[in-house]
C-alpha positions in Angstrom: -33.9 50.9 -55.8 -35.8 47.7 -56.6 -39.5 47.4 -56.2 -40.5 44.6 -53.8 -43.2 43.2 -56.1 -40.6 42.8 -58.8 -38.0 41.2 -56.6 -36.4 38.0 -58.0 -38.3 34.9 -57.0 -35.4 32.7 -56.0 -35.3 29.5 -54.0 -37.0 29.1 -50.6 -35.7 27.3 -47.6 -37.8 24.6 -46.1 -37.2 22.8 -42.8 -36.9 19.1 -43.2 -37.5 16.9 -40.1 -36.4 13.3 -40.2 -38.3 12.4 -37.0 -41.3 10.3 -38.0 -43.4 12.0 -35.3 -42.9 15.3 -37.0 -44.5 14.2 -40.3 -46.9 16.7 -41.7 -49.5 13.9 -42.3 -49.5 13.2 -38.5 -50.4 16.8 -37.7 -53.9 18.0 -36.8 -53.3 20.9 -39.2 -51.0 19.8 -42.0 -51.4 23.1 -43.9 -50.2 25.1 -40.9 -47.3 22.7 -40.2 -46.1 23.1 -43.8 -46.2 26.9 -43.5 -44.2 26.6 -40.2 -41.5 24.8 -42.3 -41.4 27.7 -44.7 -41.8 30.7 -42.4 -39.8 31.4 -39.3 -42.5 33.5 -37.6 -45.8 32.0 -36.6 -47.8 35.1 -37.7 -46.3 34.9 -41.2 -47.1 31.1 -41.3 -50.7 31.8 -40.4 -50.9 34.5 -43.1 -49.3 32.2 -45.6 -51.8 29.5 -44.9 -54.7 32.0 -45.2 -53.3 33.2 -48.5 -52.9 29.7 -49.9 -56.5 28.8 -48.8 -57.7 32.0 -50.5 -55.8 31.1 -53.7 -57.2 27.5 -53.6 -60.8 28.6 -53.0 -60.8 31.2 -55.7 -59.1 28.9 -58.2 -61.8 26.2 -57.5 -64.6 28.7 -57.9 -63.2 29.6 -61.4 -62.2 33.1 -60.4 -58.5 33.0 -59.5 -57.0 35.8 -57.5 -55.6 38.4 -59.9 -52.2 40.0 -59.2 -53.9 43.4 -59.6 -55.9 42.6 -56.4 -52.9 43.0 -54.2 -54.4 45.9 -52.3 -57.4 43.8 -51.4 -55.0 41.0 -50.3 -53.2 43.5 -48.0 -56.5 44.4 -46.3 -57.7 40.8 -46.0 -54.4 39.5 -44.6 -53.9 42.6 -42.5 -50.3 42.9 -43.8 -48.1 45.6 -45.3 -47.1 45.6 -48.9 -43.5 44.6 -48.4 -44.5 41.7 -46.0 -47.1 40.5 -48.5 -44.7 40.4 -51.4 -42.0 38.7 -49.3 -44.5 36.0 -48.2 -45.8 35.7 -51.8 -42.2 35.4 -53.2 -41.5 32.6 -50.7 -44.5 30.7 -51.8 -43.6 31.2 -55.4 -40.0 30.2 -54.7 -41.1 27.0 -53.0 -43.3 26.1 -56.0 -46.6 26.1 -54.0 -48.1 28.8 -56.1 -47.5 30.2 -59.6 -48.2 33.6 -61.2 -49.4 33.0 -64.7 -51.2 35.5 -66.9 -51.6 37.8 -63.9 -53.3 35.2 -61.7 -52.2 33.3 -58.7 -52.8 29.6 -58.9 -51.7 26.5 -56.8 -48.7 24.8 -58.4 -47.5 21.3 -58.4 -43.9 22.3 -58.7 -43.3 21.8 -55.0 -44.4 18.2 -55.2 -42.3 17.6 -58.3 -39.2 18.9 -56.7 -39.7 16.8 -53.6 -40.3 13.7 -55.7 -37.2 14.4 -57.7 -35.0 14.8 -54.6 -36.4 11.7 -53.0 -35.9 9.7 -56.2 -32.4 10.9 -56.6 -31.5 10.1 -53.0 -33.1 6.7 -53.2 -31.5 5.5 -56.4 -28.2 7.4 -56.8 -27.1 7.6 -53.2 -28.8 4.6 -51.5 -28.5 2.5 -54.7 -32.1 1.2 -54.2 -34.5 0.0 -56.9 -36.7 3.0 -58.0 -39.7 0.8 -57.9 -39.3 0.1 -54.2 -39.6 3.8 -53.2 
């Protein structure tokens, strides 16, 4: 039997919306809307948002959340262990957070992947000048 916290961190599905009115930057709560694109259930999206904000605040304070603090995270997020690790693995898989040296930190991998996809589509498929993106 595999342990949830050791489950493979694979890819994460994100909902893409082509409607200009659905842009995250047009939202009153962009963080929440990003989470709704990652998580099917609203409750999980809210917890994902709370966890990301906790990671962000602790990282900025110079005291990143340690992976060993998982029990404290369960209490603060009012979530079970399996649900916490499933949520965490989705955030890791999306490249929004990283787990380095036993600490959770915000990650730029999500942005890099989106830029890479956009650049490829713009140049290879649409045959546009990369400088015009």
